[in-house]
C-alpha positions, 0 to 999 in steps of 0.5 A: 662692946661685948657682954661680960659676966655682970658688965659690958667690956669695950675692946680697946683694939676695936674702939675708935671712941667714935672718931670719924662718926660722932662728936662724942663717945656714943657708948656714953650717950646710951650707957644707963649709968655714968661708967663708960669713961675713957681709960686714963692708962690707955690714952689715944689721939685723934689720928690714931683713932681715925686710923683705926676707924678706917682700918676697921671700916674699909668699906665705908666710902663716906668715912674715907671721904671725910677723912681725906677732906679733914671734915670728920666728926670727933670729940677732939674738934668740939 
């Protein structure tokens, strides 16, 4: 998430929608207004988001263990 002129912008290439870490999108939980919502023109599945999380966080051994055991946190598993 980066600060733009008058808004914050989420780079979809760096966003995992918190798959692997939380069972909800953390940005929505901390956003002071109801504006942090998924982009309907950029829908991704759990497998793609988990793959990105593992690629972005290669040093996170706990994430890798949860992924291998298929016990990750994910909004898809609610």
